[in-house]
Every structure is written in C-alpha cells, then in structure tokens.
C-alpha positions as CSV (number, residue, x, y, z in Angstrom):
1,M,-8.0,-63.5,-34.4
2,F,-4.5,-63.6,-35.8
3,R,-3.2,-67.1,-36.5
4,L,0.1,-68.7,-37.5
5,S,0.6,-72.4,-38.1
6,N,2.9,-74.2,-35.8
7,D,5.3,-75.2,-38.5
8,K,6.0,-71.6,-39.4
9,D,8.1,-69.0,-37.6
10,L,7.4,-65.3,-37.4
11,D,9.8,-63.8,-39.9
12,I,10.0,-60.1,-40.6
13,L,7.7,-60.2,-43.7
14,T,5.0,-62.1,-41.8
15,L,5.3,-59.7,-38.9
16,G,4.7,-56.8,-41.4
17,E,1.6,-58.5,-42.7
18,F,0.2,-58.9,-39.2
19,I,1.0,-55.3,-38.3
20,N,-0.8,-54.1,-41.4
21,K,-3.9,-56.2,-40.6
22,H,-3.8,-54.9,-37.0
23,Q,-3.6,-51.3,-38.2
24,S,-6.6,-51.8,-40.5
25,L,-8.6,-53.2,-37.5
26,V,-7.6,-50.3,-35.4
27,L,-8.8,-47.7,-37.9
28,K,-12.0,-49.5,-38.8
29,R,-13.1,-50.7,-35.4
30,Y,-11.1,-49.8,-32.4
31,K,-10.7,-46.0,-33.0
32,P,-14.4,-45.4,-33.5
33,L,-15.1,-47.2,-30.2
34,M,-12.6,-45.1,-28.3
35,N,-13.8,-42.0,-30.0
36,A,-17.3,-42.7,-28.8
37,Y,-16.0,-43.2,-25.2
38,M,-14.1,-39.9,-25.5
39,N,-17.2,-38.1,-26.7
40,R,-15.9,-37.7,-30.3
41,Y,-19.0,-38.7,-32.3
42,P,-19.7,-38.5,-36.0
43,I,-22.1,-35.6,-35.3
44,F,-19.0,-33.3,-35.0
45,D,-17.6,-34.5,-38.4
46,M,-20.8,-33.8,-40.4
47,P,-20.5,-31.1,-43.2
48,P,-21.3,-27.6,-41.9
49,K,-24.7,-26.2,-42.7
50,P,-25.1,-22.9,-44.6
51,E,-24.3,-19.8,-42.5
52,Y,-27.9,-18.6,-42.3
53,K,-29.0,-21.9,-40.7
54,P,-28.4,-22.8,-37.0
55,D,-25.8,-25.6,-36.7
56,K,-25.8,-27.0,-33.2
57,R,-23.7,-30.1,-32.5
58,I,-24.7,-31.9,-29.3
59,A,-23.5,-35.3,-28.1
60,V,-24.9,-37.2,-25.2
61,N,-22.1,-39.5,-24.1
62,F,-24.0,-42.7,-23.5
63,A,-20.9,-44.8,-24.4
64,K,-18.9,-43.4,-21.4
65,Y,-21.9,-43.6,-19.1
66,I,-22.6,-47.3,-20.0
67,T,-18.9,-48.3,-19.7
68,D,-18.2,-46.6,-16.4
69,T,-21.5,-47.8,-14.9
70,M,-20.8,-51.4,-15.9
71,N,-17.1,-51.1,-14.8
72,G,-18.1,-49.7,-11.4
73,F,-20.7,-52.5,-11.0
74,F,-18.3,-55.2,-12.0
75,I,-15.1,-54.2,-10.3
76,G,-15.8,-51.1,-8.3
77,I,-15.2,-53.4,-5.3
78,P,-11.7,-54.8,-5.8
79,I,-11.3,-58.6,-6.5
80,K,-10.4,-60.5,-3.4
81,I,-7.7,-63.1,-3.9
82,G,-7.1,-65.7,-1.3
83,S,-5.3,-69.0,-0.7
84,D,-5.1,-71.6,2.0
85,D,-1.3,-71.6,1.7
86,P,0.0,-68.6,3.7
87,K,3.2,-68.3,1.6
88,V,1.2,-68.1,-1.7
89,S,-1.3,-65.7,-0.2
90,E,1.5,-63.4,1.2
91,Y,3.3,-63.3,-2.2
92,V,0.2,-62.5,-4.2
93,E,-0.6,-59.7,-1.8
94,Y,2.9,-58.3,-2.2
95,L,2.8,-58.7,-6.0
96,D,-0.6,-57.0,-6.3
97,Q,0.4,-54.1,-4.0
98,Y,3.8,-53.7,-5.8
99,N,2.0,-53.4,-9.2
100,D,-1.0,-51.4,-7.9
101,Q,-3.1,-54.3,-9.3
102,D,-6.5,-53.1,-8.1
103,D,-6.1,-50.1,-10.4
104,N,-4.7,-52.3,-13.2
105,N,-7.7,-54.6,-13.0
106,A,-10.1,-51.7,-13.2
107,E,-8.4,-50.2,-16.2
108,L,-8.1,-53.6,-17.9
109,S,-11.8,-54.2,-17.3
110,K,-12.6,-50.8,-18.8
111,L,-10.6,-51.7,-21.9
112,C,-12.5,-54.9,-22.3
113,S,-15.8,-53.0,-22.0
114,I,-14.8,-50.5,-24.7
115,Y,-13.0,-52.7,-27.2
116,G,-14.3,-56.2,-26.3
117,K,-10.8,-57.2,-25.2
118,G,-7.7,-56.0,-23.5
119,Y,-4.1,-57.2,-22.8
120,E,-1.9,-57.7,-19.9
121,M,1.9,-58.0,-20.2
122,Y,4.5,-59.3,-17.7
123,Y,8.2,-58.6,-17.3
124,V,11.0,-58.5,-14.8
125,D,11.9,-55.0,-13.8
126,E,15.3,-53.5,-12.8
127,R,14.7,-54.5,-9.1
128,G,14.2,-58.2,-10.0
129,N,10.5,-58.1,-9.3
130,V,7.7,-59.2,-11.6
131,G,5.9,-56.3,-13.2
132,I,2.4,-56.2,-14.6
133,T,0.9,-53.7,-17.0
134,Y,-2.2,-53.4,-19.1
135,L,-2.3,-52.6,-22.8
136,S,-4.9,-51.4,-25.3
137,P,-5.8,-53.5,-28.3
138,E,-4.8,-50.4,-30.4
139,D,-1.2,-50.9,-29.3
140,A,-0.9,-54.7,-29.1
141,F,-2.2,-58.0,-30.5
142,M,-1.7,-61.7,-29.9
143,I,-0.9,-64.3,-32.6
144,Y,-2.2,-67.8,-31.9
145,D,-1.5,-71.2,-33.4
146,D,-4.0,-72.8,-35.8
147,S,-5.1,-75.5,-33.5
148,I,-8.5,-75.8,-31.8
149,L,-6.9,-74.9,-28.5
150,E,-5.9,-71.4,-29.7
151,R,-2.5,-71.4,-27.9
152,P,-0.6,-68.1,-27.9
153,R,2.5,-68.1,-30.0
154,Y,3.6,-64.5,-30.2
155,F,2.6,-61.2,-28.5
156,C,3.3,-58.0,-30.3
157,H,3.4,-54.5,-28.8
158,T,3.9,-51.4,-30.8
159,Y,5.2,-48.2,-29.2
160,K,7.0,-44.9,-29.9
161,D,10.1,-43.4,-28.5
162,A,10.7,-39.7,-27.8
163,D,11.5,-39.1,-31.5
164,D,8.2,-40.7,-32.6
165,T,10.1,-43.7,-34.1
166,V,7.8,-46.8,-34.0
167,Y,9.2,-50.0,-32.5
168,V,7.6,-53.4,-32.0
169,S,8.4,-55.9,-29.2
170,V,7.7,-59.5,-30.2
171,S,7.6,-62.1,-27.4
172,D,7.4,-65.8,-27.9
173,S,7.4,-68.6,-25.2
174,R,11.1,-68.0,-24.4
175,T,12.5,-64.7,-25.7
176,V,11.6,-61.0,-26.5
177,R,12.9,-59.5,-29.8
178,Y,12.6,-55.9,-31.0
179,A,12.0,-54.5,-34.5
180,S,12.0,-50.9,-35.8
181,M,9.9,-49.2,-38.4
182,D,12.5,-46.5,-39.0
183,G,13.4,-46.9,-42.7
184,G,11.2,-50.0,-43.2
185,L,10.4,-52.8,-40.8
186,H,13.6,-54.7,-39.7
187,W,14.8,-56.6,-36.7
188,L,17.2,-54.8,-34.3
189,P,20.6,-56.6,-34.2
190,D,21.6,-58.4,-31.1
191,D,18.6,-57.3,-29.2
192,E,17.0,-60.7,-28.1
193,K,16.4,-61.3,-24.4
194,I,15.2,-64.3,-22.4
195,H,12.1,-63.2,-20.4
196,G,12.1,-66.1,-17.9
197,F,8.4,-67.0,-18.2
198,D,7.2,-70.4,-19.2
199,G,5.0,-69.2,-22.1
200,V,4.2,-66.0,-24.0
201,P,4.3,-63.4,-21.2
202,A,1.0,-61.8,-21.9
203,T,-2.7,-62.5,-21.5
204,E,-5.7,-61.6,-23.6
205,Y,-8.8,-60.7,-21.5
206,R,-12.2,-60.7,-23.2
207,E,-15.5,-59.1,-22.4
208,N,-17.2,-62.1,-23.9
209,E,-16.5,-64.9,-26.3
210,E,-17.4,-62.7,-29.3
211,E,-15.2,-59.8,-28.1
212,I,-18.1,-57.3,-28.4
213,G,-17.8,-54.1,-26.4
214,I,-20.5,-53.1,-23.9
215,F,-21.9,-50.2,-25.9
216,E,-20.9,-51.5,-29.4
217,P,-24.4,-52.9,-30.1
218,V,-26.1,-49.6,-29.4
219,L,-23.6,-47.3,-31.1
220,T,-25.8,-46.6,-34.1
221,M,-28.6,-45.6,-31.7
222,I,-26.3,-43.3,-29.8
223,N,-25.3,-41.6,-33.1
224,E,-29.0,-41.2,-34.0
225,Y,-29.8,-39.8,-30.6
226,N,-27.1,-37.2,-31.0
227,E,-28.3,-36.2,-34.4
228,A,-31.9,-35.9,-33.2
229,I,-31.1,-33.8,-30.1
230,S,-28.9,-31.6,-32.2
231,E,-31.7,-31.0,-34.7
232,K,-34.0,-30.2,-31.8
233,A,-31.6,-27.6,-30.6
234,N,-31.5,-26.2,-34.2
235,D,-35.3,-25.9,-34.1
236,V,-35.1,-24.0,-30.8
237,A,-32.8,-21.5,-32.6
238,Y,-35.1,-21.3,-35.5
239,F,-38.0,-20.3,-33.3
240,A,-35.9,-17.8,-31.4
241,D,-35.1,-16.1,-34.7
242,A,-38.2,-16.6,-36.9
243,Y,-38.7,-15.1,-40.3
244,L,-40.7,-11.9,-40.6
245,K,-43.2,-11.9,-43.4
246,V,-44.4,-8.6,-45.1
247,L,-47.6,-9.0,-47.1
248,G,-49.2,-6.2,-49.1
249,A,-46.1,-4.1,-49.6
250,L,-43.1,-4.6,-51.9
251,V,-39.6,-4.5,-50.4
252,D,-36.9,-3.1,-52.6
253,D,-34.2,-5.3,-54.2
254,S,-31.4,-4.1,-52.0
255,T,-33.2,-5.2,-48.9
256,L,-34.1,-8.6,-50.4
257,K,-30.4,-9.3,-50.8
258,Q,-30.3,-9.5,-47.0
259,I,-33.4,-11.8,-46.7
260,R,-31.5,-14.7,-45.4
261,D,-29.5,-12.8,-42.8
262,N,-32.5,-10.7,-41.8
263,R,-35.0,-13.6,-42.1
264,I,-37.7,-11.7,-44.0
265,I,-40.2,-13.1,-46.5
266,N,-41.9,-10.5,-48.7
267,F,-44.9,-10.8,-51.1
268,P,-46.3,-7.7,-52.9
269,G,-50.0,-6.8,-53.0
270,L,-52.5,-5.8,-50.4
271,L,-54.8,-8.2,-48.6
272,E,-58.5,-8.5,-49.6
273,N,-59.4,-5.9,-47.0
274,G,-56.7,-3.5,-48.3
275,Q,-54.7,-3.8,-45.1
276,L,-50.9,-4.4,-44.7
277,N,-49.9,-7.6,-42.9
278,V,-46.6,-7.7,-41.0
279,E,-46.0,-10.6,-38.5
280,F,-43.6,-13.4,-37.7
281,L,-44.0,-16.7,-39.7
282,Q,-44.4,-19.7,-37.4
283,K,-42.6,-22.8,-38.3
284,P,-44.5,-26.2,-38.0
285,D,-43.9,-27.6,-34.5
286,G,-42.4,-31.2,-34.5
287,D,-41.6,-31.1,-30.8
288,T,-43.9,-34.1,-30.0
289,S,-42.4,-36.4,-32.6
290,Q,-38.9,-35.4,-31.6
291,E,-39.5,-36.0,-27.9
292,H,-41.1,-39.4,-28.7
293,L,-38.0,-40.4,-30.8
294,L,-35.6,-39.2,-28.1
295,D,-37.4,-41.1,-25.4
296,R,-37.6,-44.3,-27.5
297,L,-33.9,-44.2,-28.3
298,Q,-32.9,-43.6,-24.7
299,T,-35.0,-46.5,-23.5
300,L,-33.6,-48.8,-26.2
301,I,-30.0,-47.8,-25.6
302,F,-30.2,-48.9,-22.0
303,Q,-32.4,-51.9,-22.8
304,I,-30.2,-53.4,-25.5
305,S,-26.9,-52.6,-23.8
306,M,-28.4,-54.3,-20.7
307,V,-26.9,-51.7,-18.4
308,A,-29.2,-50.1,-15.9
309,N,-29.9,-46.3,-16.0
310,I,-29.0,-45.7,-12.3
311,S,-29.6,-42.0,-12.8
312,D,-33.3,-42.5,-13.4
313,E,-35.4,-40.9,-10.7
314,N,-37.4,-44.1,-10.2
315,F,-34.3,-46.3,-9.8
316,G,-33.3,-44.8,-6.4
317,T,-36.6,-45.7,-4.8
318,S,-36.1,-49.4,-5.3
319,S,-34.5,-51.6,-2.7
320,G,-34.1,-55.3,-1.8
321,I,-35.4,-57.8,-4.3
322,A,-36.9,-55.1,-6.5
323,L,-33.4,-53.5,-6.9
324,K,-31.9,-56.9,-7.8
325,Y,-34.5,-57.5,-10.5
326,K,-33.7,-54.1,-12.0
327,L,-30.0,-55.1,-12.0
328,Q,-30.6,-58.6,-13.2
329,A,-29.6,-58.1,-16.8
330,M,-26.4,-56.2,-15.8
331,S,-25.6,-58.9,-13.2
332,N,-25.8,-61.5,-16.0
333,L,-23.3,-59.6,-18.1
334,A,-21.0,-59.2,-15.1
335,L,-21.1,-63.0,-14.4
336,T,-20.1,-63.7,-18.0
337,K,-17.3,-61.2,-17.7
338,Q,-16.3,-62.7,-14.4
339,R,-15.7,-66.1,-15.9
340,K,-13.6,-64.6,-18.7
341,F,-11.7,-62.5,-16.1
342,T,-11.1,-65.6,-13.9
343,S,-9.6,-67.4,-16.9
344,G,-7.3,-64.5,-17.6
345,M,-6.2,-64.3,-14.0
346,N,-5.4,-68.0,-13.9
347,R,-3.1,-67.5,-16.8
348,R,-1.6,-64.4,-15.2
349,Y,-0.5,-66.2,-12.0
350,K,0.4,-69.4,-13.9
351,L,2.9,-67.4,-15.9
352,I,4.2,-65.3,-13.0
353,F,4.7,-68.4,-10.8
354,S,6.6,-70.1,-13.6
355,N,9.3,-67.4,-13.4
356,P,12.1,-68.2,-10.8
357,V,12.1,-64.7,-9.5
358,S,8.7,-65.2,-7.9
359,G,10.0,-67.9,-5.6
360,M,6.8,-69.9,-6.1
361,K,6.3,-73.4,-7.3
362,P,5.0,-73.5,-10.9
363,D,1.7,-75.2,-9.8
364,D,1.0,-72.9,-6.8
365,W,-1.4,-70.8,-8.9
366,V,-4.0,-73.6,-8.6
367,K,-4.2,-72.7,-4.8
368,L,-5.6,-69.3,-5.5
369,N,-9.3,-68.5,-5.4
370,Y,-11.0,-65.2,-6.5
371,T,-14.0,-63.5,-5.0
372,F,-15.8,-61.0,-7.2
373,T,-18.4,-58.8,-5.5
374,Q,-20.9,-57.0,-7.6
375,N,-21.2,-53.3,-6.5
376,I,-24.8,-53.4,-5.4
377,P,-25.7,-51.1,-2.4
378,A,-24.8,-53.2,0.5
379,N,-26.9,-54.1,3.5
380,L,-24.4,-54.9,6.2
381,L,-27.0,-56.1,8.6
382,E,-28.3,-58.6,6.0
383,E,-24.8,-59.7,5.1
384,S,-23.9,-60.3,8.8
385,Q,-27.0,-62.3,9.4
386,I,-26.3,-64.5,6.4
387,A,-22.6,-64.9,7.5
388,G,-23.8,-65.8,11.0
389,N,-26.3,-68.4,9.8
390,L,-23.5,-70.1,7.8
391,A,-21.4,-70.8,11.0
392,G,-20.7,-74.5,11.2
393,I,-21.9,-75.1,7.7
394,V,-19.1,-73.6,5.7
395,S,-15.5,-72.5,6.4
396,Q,-14.6,-69.3,8.2
397,Q,-13.1,-68.1,4.9
398,T,-16.3,-68.5,3.1
399,Q,-18.2,-66.8,5.9
400,L,-16.0,-63.7,5.8
401,S,-16.0,-63.5,2.0
402,I,-19.7,-62.7,2.1
403,L,-19.0,-59.5,4.0
404,S,-18.4,-56.6,1.7
405,C,-16.6,-54.7,4.4
406,V,-13.8,-57.3,4.5
407,D,-11.2,-56.5,1.9
408,N,-8.7,-59.2,2.6
409,V,-10.2,-62.4,4.0
410,Q,-6.9,-64.0,5.0
411,Q,-5.8,-61.0,6.9
412,E,-9.1,-60.9,8.7
413,I,-8.7,-64.5,9.8
414,E,-5.2,-63.8,11.0
415,Q,-6.5,-60.7,12.9
416,I,-9.3,-62.8,14.5
417,Q,-6.7,-65.4,15.7
418,Q,-4.5,-62.6,17.1
419,D,-7.4,-61.1,19.0
420,E,-8.4,-64.5,20.4
421,E,-4.8,-65.1,21.6
422,A,-4.8,-61.6,23.2
423,G,-8.1,-62.3,24.9
424,I,-9.9,-59.6,23.0
425,T,-13.7,-60.2,22.5
426,D,-16.0,-57.8,20.7
427,G,-13.3,-55.1,20.7
428,F,-12.6,-55.2,24.5
429,S,-10.1,-57.1,26.5
430,T,-11.4,-59.7,28.8
C-alpha cells in the first residue's frame, strides 16, 4: 500500500518516487500473474536443450481455468441492485445500462482474481453523464493517508497516447492534474480540472484483505506441473526414437561422428557365443512416477486454490446437497469476495451520487441493496417452493430475489402490479 502523510502534498518528485515503486511492483508481481493467465509460463523461457535431445514445451493453463471458473461462479449471474425508492432505483438502472456495468463488474472481478485487486474510475463524459471504467493494477495505483482509516488521497493512472508518450493523471478529492514523462516527469501547465465528485473519484476493489490472487498460492505447483508434463512428452519422443546398439562389431570413426543424430551406441567385440547383437536400447521407464506426480500436483492445485474442478467426470454426477458440499470451499471464497465487492460498490455509488450531474441526494446511496447469486445449477422448482413458503413472512422483494430467473426485482414487482390492474392472472385475462 502506497501512503502519504496528511501534512504533505504530492509534488512532482514524490509522484516520481511512487511511480518507480509501482513499476517495480508491476515487474516483480503483477506481470508474472498476468503472464500465467495468458499462458506465458516460465517453461517457455527455459534455456533450450541440445539439438539432439527432444525439447517439448507444454503448459496446462490452470491459472486461467481457476480464474474463469471462480469468476463465473461469483458473478456469472449479474448482481441485482434494488431500492425501495423508485427514483433511486430508476437512476441506478439507467446508470448501469449506460455504462454496461454488468460487463464492467465481471471484468473488475476477473482483475481482482488475477492480481488480488482492481480499480474503478469515475468521470463525467462529454454528454454530461457519469462514466465508469475499470483499470488494471498494472496501469493505476491509489495513494492513501497514513491514518488507521486508510483514506484515499490520490489516484494515479498511467497511460500512453498514439505516439507512445506516457502520461499520468493524478486525481485528489477535488481536481484532476496531468503529468507527462516526455523529457522527464513534469506537470502539464494549466491542465487542472475540477472533477465534481466529493472524494477521490476511484475505488480499489480487493479479492481479499491480503490482496492475494485466486491462483497465486498455487503458481509454483502449476509451474512444476508444466515442467513435469513437458518432460513426460520428451520421454515419449525418446522412446519413439530410441538408440540402436551394435555389439560385437566396430563401427568406423566417420559413422561415430553422427552417433547423436543417428542414435547409435557401438561397442567392439563379439559376444560370448561369437554372435553379433544389434537391437534398440530401452530407456528405463519412469512413467508410473511421472503419472503419480502429475496426479498429486493436479489434486493439490485445485485443493489449495479452493476452486472446484468442474470438468472432473465425477463432478457432474452430483446434485442437491452433495453438489453444495463440493462447492462449499469455493462458496466461502465467493462470500469473502462478496463482502469486499459490496464495500467497493458502496463507495462507487456514494461518489457518483455526490456529483450534481447525477441528480441524486448525496445520501441516497444508503437506500441501495445488492443481491449476489452464486452460479450454482438452479432448480427453479425448489426456488419457487421456497419463495412460495416465504409468503407473508418476508417482503415481496425478498421473495422475488430468491428466484434466479428474475433479473430485476423492482421491475418484476412493477409488472406484477400492472398485471393485477389489468386483471391478468397466471398469464390469462380474467
């Protein structure tokens, strides 16, 4: 975490120090994590083997599988946002549609799973509407104060123009300033703008309190698995092109020069029975040990990452309570992430509602409630029975939020009211 004391402003020298620290973090931690997700593993960067040896490079992209599986489980079903205040609910629906927020949330969640954190930035566009965009930790960082509350003081976003010139936007609680790295880091003259938000117009989302990515704890095992399966492929190539041994006859020197390319081992002298022996030399078979290692690594990768291997042939045969038990560890991770995401979304709407262009009261964000639905295979019959049993016990809004087929609870309530006014019951007019 980057920190700056409250009694100190962010001058150009201090900004340069933070940018250098951030770039060091990007190179040492963030890039290796994204490389893993993009299937760029260390196995491809290892020194090449001699030409006469097979040199297979195979990578099994567990990092992407784990990330996408968790992301689909956590936010594959979009977050439902509701409010008892129709005006607030209508604006949030418009805002989210305007910014394609379901997709933004999914991408933001993926960034958190890869890096352990992700950023969201807010601005007012040329049409006078609030814009929302997500940013990678490779391109942005937050600077906090040195209090126990960890209040944001500055948000920095680095980007390039069409000429590959690097710029930095620096937002505080009131304005946005810009700096250029062309010819040394320096502030751009007369380029300070008021952003209109009551606070730093950005939010840091975290996967967990420690900011650990979903596959980061098992990355060493993934690298070991890739090395082991590559060596297994090399062994297959060895067996497909085994050395020929010639015993009892001497091969001339000119032929021996090609021994590596031709894979021939020659020892002069006849055997005890005076016969010549020509046959292929069998390499010791380590297949059992290799398979055991690969199986153990694969089991540990899913066990330690706490993400279910839904492609396993035994997984699809489970249902009901058995399925929930298999997804319990992943569900616990999702609940932790849900609390962090809720905290980030509270800050999102608090900042947006503080801007006059929203037309909302600054405190209207407290009227919002969020419904996260874990993407478990749905049993609509079971859901409808539960919702029906809750009639008279909880509100209609809570009843409808249980149904995975209902995307917008408020809209559904309004449609039910319209149907009742029109005399429509069970889809037919009365």
